[in-house]
C-alpha positions in Angstrom: 0.1 -0.1 0.1 2.9 2.3 1.3 4.7 1.6 -2.4 1.4 2.6 -4.3 1.0 5.7 -2.3 4.9 6.4 -3.2 4.6 5.6 -6.6 1.1 7.9 -6.9 2.6 10.6 -5.2 5.8 10.4 -8.2 3.2 9.9 -11.1 1.6 13.7 -9.5 5.0 15.1 -9.9 5.8 14.2 -13.3 2.2 15.1 -14.4 3.2 18.8 -12.6 6.1 19.1 -14.6 4.3 18.3 -17.9 2.2 20.4 -17.4 5.0 23.2 -16.3 6.7 22.9 -18.9 4.4 24.9 -21.9 3.4 27.1 -19.0 7.6 28.0 -18.6 7.7 28.1 -23.1 4.7 29.8 -23.3 5.8 32.5 -20.7 9.5 32.8 -22.7 7.6 33.9 -25.9 5.4 36.6 -24.0 8.6 37.6 -22.5 10.1 38.2 -25.5 7.7 40.8 -26.9 7.4 44.2 -25.5 3.8 45.1 -23.7 2.0 47.6 -25.7 0.9 50.7 -23.1 -2.6 49.7 -23.1 -1.5 46.8 -21.2 0.4 48.6 -18.5 -2.4 48.9 -16.6 -4.4 45.5 -16.4 -2.5 42.4 -14.8 -3.5 40.1 -18.0 -3.3 36.2 -17.1 -0.5 34.3 -19.2 -3.5 32.9 -21.5 -4.6 36.4 -22.4 -0.9 38.0 -22.9 -0.1 34.8 -25.2 -3.1 35.4 -27.4 -1.4 39.2 -27.9 1.9 38.2 -28.9 1.1 37.6 -32.6 0.3 41.7 -32.2 3.4 42.7 -30.2 5.2 40.8 -33.2 3.6 42.5 -36.0 4.0 46.0 -34.3 7.7 45.0 -34.2 8.3 44.2 -37.5 6.0 47.1 -38.6 8.5 49.2 -36.6 11.8 48.0 -37.7 10.7 48.2 -41.5 9.9 51.8 -41.0 13.4 52.4 -39.2 15.0 50.5 -42.3 13.1 52.4 -44.7 14.1 55.4 -43.2 17.6 54.8 -42.7 17.9 54.1 -46.4 16.1 57.1 -47.4 18.1 59.1 -45.7 21.5 57.5 -47.4 19.9 58.4 -50.5 19.2 62.0 -49.4 22.5 62.3 -48.1 24.1 61.3 -51.6 21.3 63.3 -53.4 19.8 66.1 -51.2 18.0 67.5 -54.0 15.9 63.9 -55.0 12.2 64.6 -54.3 11.5 61.2 -52.5 7.6 61.9 -52.1 6.8 60.1 -54.8 8.0 56.7 -53.5 5.4 57.0 -50.8 2.8 56.2 -53.3 4.6 53.3 -54.6 5.8 51.4 -58.1 6.0 54.0 -60.4 2.9 53.6 -63.2 5.8 54.2 -66.0 7.2 51.1 -64.5 6.2 47.5 -65.3 6.6 44.6 -62.9 9.6 43.0 -65.1 11.6 46.1 -64.9 10.6 46.4 -61.2 12.4 42.9 -60.2 14.9 43.6 -62.9 15.8 47.1 -60.4 15.6 44.7 -57.6 18.2 42.4 -58.5 20.1 45.7 -59.4 20.2 46.5 -56.0 20.5 43.5 -54.1 23.6 43.6 -53.0 23.6 47.1 -52.1 20.9 46.6 -49.9 22.7 43.7 -48.6 25.5 45.7 -47.5 23.0 48.6 -46.4 21.7 45.8 -43.9 24.8 44.3 -42.6 25.8 48.3 -41.6 
């Protein structure tokens, strides 16, 4: 009888460890993503915080892209201060077809790689 109780206790401990592992992993994911200002006042459960992770990742990617584009446009202005960059905000020029744009992307890839590396 005592052995059976010990075995059940050991089994319970193992099951609890298995249950704790996903919580530890979820907490690590949540900790990687910065909380937004809207989360500052309200204490959220781990599940609620985990559900907000995709929006946090998208916010991070958007902010990072914005910084890189700003950096590249700043480099363009550093070399050509007279360049009018406003039309770039409208996307690809109507005079440029998709194939030509793909060709341009290929031409600038090495320069883009060097910019990102710096």
